[in-house]
Backbone bond lengths (Angstrom), bond angles and torsions (degrees), N, CA, C in turn:
res aa  C-N    CA-C-N  psi(-1)  N-CA   C-N-CA  omega(-1)  CA-C   N-CA-C  phi
1 M - - - 1.463 - - 1.528 111.01 -
2 T 1.317 116.55 145.73 1.453 120.86 174.97 1.518 109.67 -78.93
3 Q 1.329 115.79 165.74 1.468 120.33 177.59 1.524 110.48 -59.51
4 L 1.350 116.93 -38.15 1.454 121.17 -179.83 1.527 110.78 -63.06
5 Q 1.328 116.78 -40.53 1.453 121.55 -177.55 1.528 112.54 -69.93
6 T 1.343 117.31 -30.84 1.457 120.18 -177.87 1.526 112.09 -84.92
7 K 1.290 117.85 -15.75 1.454 121.05 -179.54 1.530 110.20 -69.68
8 E 1.331 116.55 134.99 1.460 120.52 178.91 1.514 109.56 -61.78
9 S 1.317 117.25 134.53 1.456 121.01 -175.79 1.522 111.13 -71.40
10 L 1.326 115.34 157.37 1.450 121.62 176.39 1.525 110.07 -57.78
11 Y 1.315 116.46 -39.95 1.468 120.64 179.83 1.523 110.75 -61.87
12 D 1.329 116.71 -45.77 1.462 119.94 -178.58 1.531 111.29 -65.62
13 R 1.321 116.75 -38.41 1.463 119.60 178.26 1.521 110.93 -65.18
14 A 1.341 116.16 -42.97 1.460 120.14 179.12 1.524 110.85 -65.85
15 R 1.330 116.38 -38.22 1.463 120.15 179.59 1.529 110.68 -65.84
16 T 1.336 117.36 -41.81 1.463 121.15 178.22 1.523 110.96 -60.13
17 T 1.330 116.29 -43.85 1.467 120.69 178.92 1.519 111.29 -65.64
18 A 1.329 116.35 -41.43 1.463 120.36 179.07 1.525 110.86 -61.52
19 E 1.320 116.93 -42.06 1.463 120.52 -179.80 1.524 110.71 -65.73
20 L 1.318 117.44 -38.15 1.460 120.93 177.19 1.522 111.00 -62.57
21 L 1.330 116.50 -44.51 1.458 120.37 -179.72 1.531 111.01 -65.19
22 K 1.320 116.31 -37.91 1.467 119.24 178.57 1.524 111.47 -59.30
23 S 1.334 115.75 -32.86 1.463 119.53 -178.95 1.525 112.43 -76.28
24 R 1.344 116.33 -12.80 1.468 120.14 -176.70 1.528 113.50 -101.96
25 I 1.332 117.55 -13.23 1.468 119.93 -172.86 1.525 110.78 -111.64
26 K 1.332 114.54 163.60 1.455 121.08 -173.51 1.531 112.88 -90.26
27 E 1.330 117.27 -32.05 1.463 119.38 -177.27 1.515 110.89 -148.27
28 Q 1.306 115.11 161.20 1.458 122.72 -178.54 1.523 110.83 -68.56
29 P 1.328 118.61 121.12 1.472 119.74 176.23 1.525 110.85 -67.68
30 K 1.307 115.70 143.20 1.464 120.82 179.70 1.531 111.29 -99.36
31 V 1.326 116.03 -32.75 1.460 122.06 -177.64 1.529 108.58 -132.20
32 A 1.330 116.61 140.04 1.462 121.76 173.18 1.519 108.96 -107.80
33 L 1.326 116.62 143.26 1.457 122.00 178.86 1.520 109.41 -127.59
34 I 1.329 116.22 139.81 1.457 122.12 171.17 1.521 107.20 -114.88
35 L 1.330 115.99 118.78 1.459 121.34 -176.91 1.524 109.22 -104.34
36 G 1.331 115.83 122.48 1.453 122.09 -174.01 1.509 114.32 -84.55
37 S 1.352 115.12 -165.74 1.461 122.74 -174.33 1.526 112.21 -52.90
38 G 1.333 116.09 123.31 1.454 121.38 176.30 1.509 114.65 75.00
39 L 1.343 118.10 1.71 1.463 121.33 -173.60 1.531 112.51 -111.34
40 G 1.315 117.41 1.69 1.452 121.42 -171.74 1.509 116.01 -71.29
41 A 1.349 118.43 -12.71 1.463 120.51 -175.22 1.521 112.92 -61.15
42 L 1.323 117.66 -24.68 1.461 120.28 179.59 1.525 110.79 -57.95
43 G 1.315 116.19 -32.48 1.459 120.19 -179.75 1.517 113.66 -66.70
44 D 1.337 116.55 -18.62 1.466 120.41 178.73 1.519 112.11 -78.74
45 T 1.331 117.49 -11.74 1.467 121.35 -174.27 1.524 113.20 -94.85
46 L 1.322 118.12 1.86 1.461 120.84 -176.02 1.525 111.53 -63.63
47 E 1.325 115.70 142.40 1.459 120.97 171.43 1.531 108.48 -79.13
48 E 1.314 116.90 145.00 1.476 122.76 -179.78 1.531 110.59 54.29
49 R 1.303 116.55 43.31 1.459 122.67 -171.34 1.526 112.44 -71.63
50 I 1.322 114.63 133.64 1.459 122.85 170.10 1.520 106.21 -123.79
51 A 1.327 118.19 122.63 1.457 122.03 -177.86 1.520 110.51 -116.63
52 I 1.323 116.27 134.83 1.464 122.58 179.80 1.532 107.89 -126.08
53 D 1.321 117.40 125.59 1.456 120.56 176.81 1.526 110.02 -64.53
54 Y 1.326 116.12 141.86 1.462 119.74 178.63 1.528 111.25 -55.08
55 S 1.341 116.17 -34.09 1.464 120.59 -177.78 1.526 112.04 -63.65
56 E 1.338 117.18 -17.61 1.460 121.67 -179.81 1.533 112.45 -95.43
57 I 1.331 116.70 -2.30 1.464 120.62 -175.96 1.528 109.55 -107.82
58 P 1.317 118.50 118.21 1.470 120.84 -179.08 1.525 111.89 -55.45
59 G 1.331 116.24 127.18 1.455 121.27 176.11 1.508 114.88 89.07
60 F 1.339 118.17 -15.58 1.466 119.97 -179.40 1.522 109.79 -78.40
61 P 1.330 117.45 121.95 1.462 119.53 175.30 1.528 110.50 -75.07
62 V 1.317 116.60 153.28 1.461 122.14 -176.50 1.524 109.52 -110.71
63 S 1.339 116.48 124.39 1.456 121.58 -179.26 1.528 110.79 -79.99
64 K 1.320 114.75 145.32 1.464 120.87 174.83 1.526 111.45 -111.37
65 V 1.346 115.91 11.66 1.459 120.39 -178.54 1.527 109.83 -81.21
66 E 1.331 116.67 131.13 1.451 121.24 179.48 1.528 109.73 -62.66
67 G 1.340 115.94 135.82 1.458 120.19 -178.37 1.510 113.31 99.55
68 H 1.356 116.53 -0.86 1.464 121.71 177.89 1.529 108.25 -116.20
69 A 1.333 117.28 114.01 1.461 121.82 -173.55 1.518 112.73 -68.35
70 G 1.331 117.31 -31.47 1.454 120.08 179.78 1.504 113.89 74.63
71 Q 1.336 116.56 41.99 1.451 121.74 177.86 1.522 110.42 -131.96
72 L 1.326 115.28 147.44 1.453 121.80 170.88 1.521 106.81 -106.73
73 A 1.321 116.72 116.52 1.466 121.71 -176.33 1.522 110.25 -110.30
74 F 1.313 115.57 139.86 1.454 122.61 175.13 1.525 108.70 -119.31
75 G 1.304 115.87 148.93 1.451 120.93 179.43 1.513 109.97 162.52
76 R 1.328 115.47 -154.01 1.455 120.47 179.79 1.526 109.94 -120.63
77 L 1.325 114.88 134.92 1.454 122.31 175.03 1.521 107.12 -120.25
78 G 1.335 116.35 114.92 1.458 119.19 -175.30 1.511 112.12 59.63
79 G 1.336 116.69 30.46 1.455 121.58 179.46 1.518 115.18 85.01
80 V 1.334 117.63 -3.79 1.462 122.15 -177.48 1.531 109.76 -99.56
81 P 1.331 118.98 128.73 1.467 120.83 176.95 1.532 110.88 -65.35
82 V 1.327 116.15 126.82 1.466 120.12 -174.87 1.527 110.92 -135.34
83 A 1.321 114.56 159.73 1.463 123.41 166.83 1.521 106.16 -118.12
84 V 1.326 116.95 127.82 1.460 120.86 -172.35 1.525 110.63 -124.22
85 M 1.320 116.27 119.07 1.462 120.96 171.49 1.522 108.35 -85.20
86 Q 1.326 115.76 113.26 1.465 120.68 177.03 1.528 107.55 -92.02
87 G 1.316 113.83 84.03 1.456 121.18 -174.61 1.517 111.35 102.55
88 R 1.309 115.85 156.04 1.464 123.23 -179.35 1.519 108.32 -137.20
89 V 1.331 115.63 167.55 1.466 119.63 170.51 1.520 108.48 -100.11
90 H 1.313 115.42 161.65 1.462 121.62 -175.12 1.525 110.25 -125.29
91 Y 1.298 115.34 152.20 1.462 122.53 177.30 1.522 110.86 -57.02
92 Y 1.340 117.02 -37.04 1.462 120.60 -175.69 1.534 113.07 -68.77
93 E 1.332 117.48 -15.30 1.467 119.76 177.79 1.524 112.39 -75.00
94 G 1.327 115.91 -7.57 1.462 120.19 178.84 1.510 113.80 107.12
95 W 1.322 117.12 -1.35 1.450 121.05 177.85 1.529 110.10 -74.81
96 E 1.315 116.23 154.79 1.454 120.55 170.82 1.528 108.77 -78.18
97 M 1.321 116.76 156.34 1.460 120.07 179.40 1.531 111.35 -59.16
98 E 1.328 116.58 -32.49 1.463 120.50 177.73 1.536 110.85 -60.71
99 D 1.341 116.32 -36.30 1.461 120.69 178.55 1.525 110.98 -72.84
100 V 1.326 115.45 -43.99 1.461 121.26 -178.71 1.521 111.13 -56.22
101 T 1.320 116.11 -38.04 1.475 120.97 -173.71 1.522 113.51 -102.29
102 F 1.331 117.28 2.70 1.466 120.42 -179.45 1.533 112.58 -54.19
103 P 1.346 119.39 -43.27 1.469 118.94 179.76 1.533 113.68 -58.31
104 I 1.317 117.67 -32.67 1.462 120.12 -179.78 1.522 110.08 -65.32
105 R 1.317 116.72 -41.36 1.459 120.18 178.74 1.530 110.55 -65.80
106 V 1.324 116.79 -36.63 1.462 120.42 176.08 1.530 110.22 -63.68
107 F 1.334 116.50 -43.08 1.468 119.73 177.98 1.530 110.73 -58.96
108 A 1.326 116.15 -42.03 1.462 119.74 -179.60 1.527 110.73 -61.85
109 L 1.335 116.40 -40.75 1.457 120.16 -179.67 1.528 112.13 -77.47
110 L 1.316 117.50 -14.04 1.462 121.18 170.51 1.530 111.02 -78.47
111 G 1.330 116.40 -7.79 1.462 120.71 -179.96 1.513 113.82 89.66
112 I 1.332 117.27 12.75 1.465 121.06 179.33 1.528 108.98 -78.74
113 K 1.321 116.32 130.03 1.467 120.87 -175.62 1.526 113.39 -102.98
114 D 1.341 117.29 -20.14 1.466 120.61 -173.70 1.525 110.75 -123.47
115 L 1.325 116.37 135.03 1.459 123.10 -177.20 1.518 110.26 -125.89
116 V 1.329 116.14 129.25 1.461 122.59 173.32 1.524 107.73 -109.00
117 V 1.323 117.28 117.08 1.460 121.11 179.23 1.525 109.20 -109.10
118 T 1.315 116.02 137.73 1.461 120.68 177.18 1.522 108.78 -129.15
119 N 1.299 115.39 158.74 1.458 120.06 178.48 1.523 110.07 -160.19
120 S 1.312 114.40 165.46 1.456 121.66 167.45 1.522 107.32 -98.12
121 A 1.316 117.08 140.74 1.464 119.59 -174.85 1.526 110.82 -144.47
122 G 1.315 115.02 157.38 1.458 121.27 175.40 1.513 110.28 -91.08
123 G 1.321 117.13 132.56 1.452 121.40 -178.00 1.521 112.47 -79.21
124 I 1.316 116.10 132.84 1.467 122.76 175.33 1.514 110.32 -112.71
125 N 1.315 117.29 -42.59 1.464 122.16 177.29 1.526 109.74 -56.11
126 A 1.318 116.57 129.56 1.466 121.26 -175.55 1.527 112.42 -64.12
127 D 1.329 117.96 -18.14 1.462 121.23 179.86 1.527 112.75 -84.40
128 Y 1.338 117.41 -4.94 1.462 121.33 -175.87 1.525 110.59 -98.57
129 V 1.329 116.06 141.99 1.460 121.96 175.56 1.524 108.56 -129.77
130 P 1.335 117.86 155.62 1.463 120.02 177.39 1.527 111.55 -54.51
131 G 1.319 114.79 133.79 1.460 120.89 -176.65 1.514 113.06 104.63
132 D 1.338 117.46 -17.10 1.468 120.74 176.64 1.525 110.55 -68.64
133 L 1.324 115.74 151.72 1.457 122.64 172.38 1.519 108.80 -111.94
134 M 1.326 117.03 138.10 1.454 121.32 -176.77 1.528 110.56 -128.32
135 I 1.321 116.12 124.40 1.464 121.14 170.95 1.530 107.37 -75.19
136 I 1.320 116.67 128.01 1.469 120.08 -177.62 1.526 109.41 -80.21
137 S 1.321 115.78 122.19 1.464 120.68 178.83 1.527 112.21 -93.64
138 D 1.350 115.72 -25.21 1.463 120.79 -177.04 1.525 106.92 -169.92
139 H 1.338 115.79 173.18 1.464 116.98 177.27 1.525 111.56 -139.44
140 L 1.323 114.22 162.76 1.463 123.89 170.83 1.522 106.93 -113.15
141 N 1.320 117.02 121.87 1.461 120.15 177.14 1.523 108.68 -88.73
142 L 1.332 116.04 98.30 1.461 121.91 -179.81 1.523 111.24 -110.42
143 T 1.340 116.11 21.90 1.463 120.15 -179.11 1.525 112.25 -77.34
144 G 1.316 116.89 -18.43 1.462 120.30 -177.80 1.513 113.64 87.43
145 V 1.331 117.77 4.68 1.465 120.88 -178.89 1.524 108.70 -149.80
146 N 1.339 115.89 151.85 1.456 120.42 173.40 1.517 108.62 -114.51
147 V 1.309 116.47 128.41 1.461 122.51 -175.14 1.525 112.73 -61.93
148 L 1.325 118.54 -21.80 1.462 121.73 -177.61 1.525 112.77 -88.08
149 R 1.329 117.50 3.38 1.460 121.17 178.49 1.529 109.63 -60.11
150 G 1.330 115.74 139.03 1.457 120.28 179.73 1.517 111.69 109.36
151 D 1.320 116.14 -168.83 1.469 120.61 -179.31 1.520 110.14 -61.31
152 N 1.334 116.21 141.85 1.459 121.29 177.61 1.518 110.44 -102.65
153 D 1.332 115.94 136.90 1.462 121.83 175.56 1.522 107.58 -105.18
154 E 1.325 115.87 109.88 1.462 120.88 -175.93 1.524 112.78 -62.48
155 R 1.326 118.19 -15.24 1.464 120.60 177.63 1.524 110.93 -68.68
156 F 1.319 116.29 -24.45 1.466 120.60 173.35 1.526 111.40 -86.26
157 G 1.327 115.92 -48.06 1.450 119.30 -176.52 1.514 112.12 177.25
158 T 1.319 115.63 179.30 1.455 122.23 -175.35 1.529 112.04 -71.33
159 R 1.331 115.72 157.86 1.462 121.86 179.11 1.528 112.14 -58.95
160 F 1.338 116.72 -39.81 1.461 121.62 -175.36 1.529 110.20 -121.63
161 P 1.330 118.36 78.84 1.471 120.50 -177.59 1.522 112.04 -69.31
162 D 1.315 115.42 141.09 1.467 121.99 177.37 1.522 109.49 -76.44
163 M 1.335 117.24 135.14 1.460 121.75 -178.06 1.526 112.34 -116.21
164 S 1.328 117.27 14.96 1.465 120.03 -174.67 1.520 112.81 -70.00
165 D 1.337 117.11 -20.37 1.464 120.32 177.22 1.523 109.01 -134.29
166 A 1.342 115.12 46.21 1.465 120.75 -177.00 1.522 111.43 -58.86
167 Y 1.337 115.91 -38.35 1.472 121.58 174.82 1.523 105.62 -100.03
168 T 1.308 114.95 96.44 1.457 123.90 -163.75 1.527 112.71 -54.70
169 T 1.326 115.53 124.87 1.464 121.50 -176.70 1.520 112.01 -53.27
170 E 1.327 116.53 -45.96 1.464 120.27 -177.91 1.530 111.69 -60.97
171 L 1.325 117.19 -40.86 1.466 120.42 -179.45 1.525 111.13 -72.41
172 R 1.307 117.09 -33.92 1.478 118.97 175.67 1.521 110.54 -64.64
173 Q 1.322 116.42 -37.11 1.467 119.84 176.29 1.520 110.71 -63.49
174 L 1.328 117.04 -40.49 1.460 120.83 176.95 1.528 110.71 -63.69
175 A 1.333 116.93 -38.30 1.466 120.72 179.07 1.525 111.04 -65.23
176 R 1.326 116.27 -42.44 1.473 119.28 178.84 1.524 110.40 -64.21
177 K 1.326 116.88 -40.62 1.466 120.17 179.70 1.524 110.94 -66.83
178 A 1.330 116.62 -40.61 1.467 120.29 178.08 1.521 110.52 -60.24
179 A 1.332 116.21 -42.95 1.458 120.49 178.86 1.527 111.16 -63.91
180 A 1.333 116.42 -43.08 1.468 120.74 179.71 1.526 110.83 -63.37
181 D 1.333 116.73 -41.48 1.464 120.75 -179.89 1.527 111.43 -63.11
182 L 1.333 116.00 -32.54 1.460 120.92 -179.34 1.529 113.03 -89.49
183 G 1.334 116.05 -7.48 1.460 119.46 -176.42 1.509 112.81 72.33
184 V 1.348 116.76 27.29 1.463 122.02 -179.52 1.524 109.18 -98.20
185 D 1.316 116.20 125.34 1.462 121.16 177.96 1.524 108.83 -78.37
186 V 1.323 118.13 121.29 1.457 121.51 178.74 1.527 110.02 -122.89
187 K 1.314 114.77 149.07 1.453 121.67 172.01 1.530 107.80 -92.76
188 E 1.313 116.15 173.19 1.465 121.01 172.33 1.516 107.67 -145.16
189 G 1.331 116.56 125.69 1.445 117.75 -176.07 1.515 113.75 -167.83
190 V 1.335 114.81 -167.36 1.463 123.15 -172.14 1.527 110.42 -100.03
191 Y 1.338 115.07 130.46 1.462 122.80 178.13 1.524 108.75 -96.45
192 A 1.320 117.10 126.10 1.458 121.54 175.54 1.516 108.62 -100.23
193 G 1.327 116.32 120.58 1.457 120.91 -179.26 1.513 111.21 -99.43
194 V 1.336 116.48 125.62 1.466 122.44 178.18 1.521 109.14 -118.98
195 A 1.341 116.87 168.32 1.458 120.40 -174.10 1.519 112.70 -78.46
196 G 1.360 118.16 -34.99 1.451 120.20 -175.29 1.531 110.33 70.31
197 P 1.375 117.21 -172.09 1.456 127.74 4.79 1.528 114.95 -88.98
198 S 1.334 117.45 -9.35 1.459 117.79 177.26 1.521 109.07 -68.59
199 Y 1.328 115.53 142.61 1.454 118.58 173.34 1.525 108.86 -66.18
200 E 1.315 115.98 160.63 1.458 121.37 -176.65 1.533 109.81 -70.21
201 T 1.312 115.53 153.50 1.468 119.21 172.67 1.525 108.76 -78.90
202 P 1.327 118.01 160.27 1.470 119.46 175.69 1.525 112.84 -55.97
203 A 1.340 117.00 -35.88 1.464 119.82 178.56 1.526 110.78 -65.93
204 E 1.339 116.11 -40.91 1.464 119.46 178.42 1.521 111.08 -65.42
205 V 1.318 116.82 -37.76 1.468 120.43 177.64 1.528 110.32 -63.16
206 R 1.329 116.46 -43.03 1.479 119.26 177.81 1.526 110.42 -62.07
207 M 1.339 116.48 -40.18 1.468 120.97 178.54 1.523 111.09 -62.02
208 I 1.336 116.42 -46.74 1.468 120.55 -178.51 1.519 110.42 -61.82
209 G 1.337 115.88 -39.72 1.458 119.46 177.22 1.515 112.06 -61.72
210 K 1.328 116.85 -41.17 1.467 120.35 178.85 1.533 111.55 -68.52
211 L 1.319 116.83 -27.09 1.460 121.11 178.18 1.526 112.58 -78.92
212 G 1.326 116.46 -10.92 1.460 119.87 178.35 1.514 115.12 109.24
213 G 1.329 117.12 6.14 1.454 120.02 179.32 1.523 111.81 -78.69
214 D 1.323 116.55 133.17 1.471 121.44 177.31 1.517 111.99 -95.41
215 V 1.339 116.55 -30.74 1.461 122.19 176.81 1.516 108.21 -140.18
216 V 1.341 116.01 164.89 1.452 120.28 -179.98 1.527 109.03 -136.57
217 G 1.339 115.53 143.11 1.455 120.57 179.06 1.516 111.17 -158.09
218 M 1.339 115.67 -179.85 1.462 121.59 -171.38 1.528 113.08 -116.50
219 S 1.326 117.47 27.51 1.466 120.13 -177.92 1.523 109.76 -149.22
220 T 1.318 116.28 -161.02 1.468 126.17 165.71 1.532 114.84 72.07
221 V 1.325 117.97 -50.86 1.468 120.17 -173.91 1.532 112.55 -57.58
222 P 1.343 119.77 -49.78 1.470 118.32 178.70 1.524 112.50 -60.62
223 E 1.332 116.81 -39.27 1.466 121.25 -179.50 1.527 110.88 -62.73
224 V 1.321 116.76 -41.71 1.459 120.65 -178.28 1.527 110.92 -70.57
225 I 1.326 117.26 -36.74 1.464 120.01 177.26 1.525 109.98 -61.54
226 V 1.321 117.24 -44.74 1.469 120.62 179.76 1.523 110.64 -67.53
227 A 1.329 117.68 -40.56 1.465 120.34 177.56 1.523 110.52 -60.05
228 S 1.323 117.13 -41.68 1.462 120.90 177.29 1.522 110.64 -64.05
229 H 1.320 115.96 -40.83 1.461 121.25 177.85 1.525 110.78 -59.48
230 C 1.352 116.07 -35.09 1.468 121.80 -178.71 1.531 112.35 -91.10
231 N 1.333 116.22 11.62 1.470 121.61 177.06 1.532 113.22 61.33
232 M 1.317 116.06 36.13 1.455 120.94 174.97 1.527 109.46 -94.60
233 R 1.307 116.07 148.08 1.460 120.69 172.73 1.528 107.95 -83.79
234 V 1.336 116.55 143.15 1.460 121.23 -173.86 1.518 111.09 -132.40
235 V 1.336 115.66 140.32 1.447 121.82 167.32 1.522 107.36 -134.23
236 G 1.323 116.54 137.83 1.456 120.73 -176.71 1.516 112.42 -125.63
237 I 1.337 115.72 142.97 1.465 121.54 177.28 1.521 108.67 -131.78
238 S 1.325 116.29 126.19 1.462 122.24 175.78 1.516 109.91 -102.31
239 C 1.323 115.48 138.54 1.462 121.37 169.76 1.525 107.43 -100.01
240 I 1.319 116.39 118.81 1.467 120.36 179.98 1.525 107.22 -77.15
241 T 1.331 116.43 104.70 1.462 120.51 -174.29 1.521 113.28 -97.24
242 N 1.325 116.40 -13.70 1.463 120.55 -178.95 1.519 108.91 -165.08
243 L 1.301 116.37 163.22 1.456 120.45 170.85 1.523 108.07 -84.59
244 A 1.320 117.16 142.38 1.455 121.23 -177.83 1.535 110.72 -66.01
245 A 1.321 115.51 165.89 1.462 122.57 -174.46 1.531 111.92 -53.51
246 G 1.304 115.48 135.50 1.456 121.74 178.43 1.508 114.14 87.30
247 L 1.338 117.36 -5.48 1.465 120.91 -177.15 1.521 112.23 -105.68
248 S 1.329 116.76 -2.47 1.462 120.39 176.03 1.525 108.95 -135.44
249 A 1.315 115.98 168.91 1.459 120.67 -174.02 1.519 113.22 -83.25
250 H 1.339 118.64 -10.30 1.460 120.24 -176.00 1.519 111.21 -119.99
251 K 1.313 115.74 165.01 1.456 121.45 179.27 1.522 110.40 -74.41
252 L 1.342 115.30 154.17 1.463 120.68 -178.69 1.526 110.27 -82.42
253 T 1.337 115.81 141.40 1.459 121.43 176.05 1.526 109.54 -139.98
254 H 1.328 115.48 153.32 1.466 120.06 176.95 1.524 110.45 -68.92
255 E 1.321 116.48 -26.80 1.463 120.36 178.60 1.526 110.72 -61.76
256 E 1.328 116.72 -39.60 1.465 121.08 177.65 1.530 110.66 -61.74
257 V 1.334 115.61 -39.88 1.466 120.47 178.51 1.520 110.47 -58.72
258 K 1.324 116.45 -48.13 1.470 121.02 -177.36 1.532 111.33 -65.95
259 I 1.318 116.87 -40.27 1.472 120.38 -178.48 1.527 110.73 -63.58
260 T 1.337 116.66 -47.56 1.471 119.98 -178.72 1.521 111.21 -65.80
261 A 1.332 116.96 -41.96 1.467 120.26 178.67 1.521 110.37 -59.70
262 N 1.324 116.67 -38.99 1.461 120.65 179.68 1.524 111.54 -67.06
263 Q 1.318 116.70 -34.69 1.468 120.92 -178.67 1.528 112.34 -67.42
264 V 1.314 116.80 -30.71 1.480 119.74 -178.17 1.527 111.67 -104.07
265 R 1.330 116.18 12.07 1.464 120.44 -174.24 1.526 112.45 -56.87
266 A 1.320 117.23 -44.23 1.468 120.15 -177.15 1.528 111.26 -65.54
267 T 1.333 116.31 -45.06 1.465 120.44 179.69 1.517 110.93 -64.79
268 F 1.322 115.12 -44.85 1.459 120.33 179.20 1.522 110.76 -60.73
269 G 1.324 116.03 -45.87 1.461 120.36 -178.77 1.513 112.13 -61.61
270 A 1.327 115.79 -42.66 1.472 119.76 179.80 1.525 110.62 -63.37
271 L 1.330 116.69 -41.02 1.463 120.38 -179.59 1.528 111.19 -65.34
272 V 1.329 116.55 -46.42 1.462 119.92 -179.02 1.526 110.48 -63.95
273 Q 1.325 117.61 -42.04 1.462 119.64 179.13 1.526 111.33 -63.00
274 K 1.332 116.83 -43.57 1.464 120.32 178.30 1.522 110.60 -62.09
275 L 1.318 116.54 -40.04 1.464 121.43 178.40 1.523 110.95 -63.69
276 V 1.320 116.30 -45.72 1.478 120.30 -179.80 1.523 110.20 -62.55
277 E 1.322 117.11 -41.05 1.463 120.16 176.86 1.518 111.17 -58.81
278 S 1.321 117.05 -40.88 1.465 121.46 -179.98 1.529 110.88 -67.26
279 I 1.326 117.04 -41.83 1.467 121.02 179.50 1.531 110.36 -65.64
280 G 1.335 115.94 -37.48 1.451 121.21 -174.61 1.507 116.18 -78.55
281 R 1.340 117.30 -6.97 1.469 119.78 -179.18 1.518 111.87 -67.08
């Protein structure tokens, strides 16, 4: 056998991790959530909460980015059984895309059908201001790589997955209704995903705007591609934490991202909980 043939497959590794998690939790999660920079506190509010550090989960990469707790929490949110990633890892930290998206494959093998992804993003659309929330309608993959590159395992999904409804129309409708019920004003637009970790130049921001991007960030796109590959339904919400480069008078900092995310934490949390309740009905 070649070295490639003897190496444990991605599917087998994800299945082993899924089986381990099943032995640690009380009930089958119905919805998975990924909470981005500064947004992870929602995971602390779960009823019957069980939290496991990423370092204790085989195959889970551990983020070193400030504002990411690095825990996988299980419990109930609004009465719905959920699995919550309190923080994520990023491609720019040096991980391979396979590592970045490994948790999504584990969720799929746990039998979870619905995924809620959140992130902090820089606003490009002139109608957006820091503190706005945006339902993601579509994305631009500007990372320079596709996570599905390489051999395909049909046990996860087809070789050429369709991405025309990657952000599931039905779930976006539920998100809009949840926002309306709460009286929360939300935007809806296109998320542009870049590799990072440097913020974009003003020229790059102008380019992304001309391409149709409303916000820009350094996550989410690989996760959504893998979720689509695994036939999961997806809904995404961006928190506009700053204006993108060249659109404000000051330089961009991660501290600004955390401060703005904290300011909208209550509104964001209420919206996500209402959305999860709607999905879980």
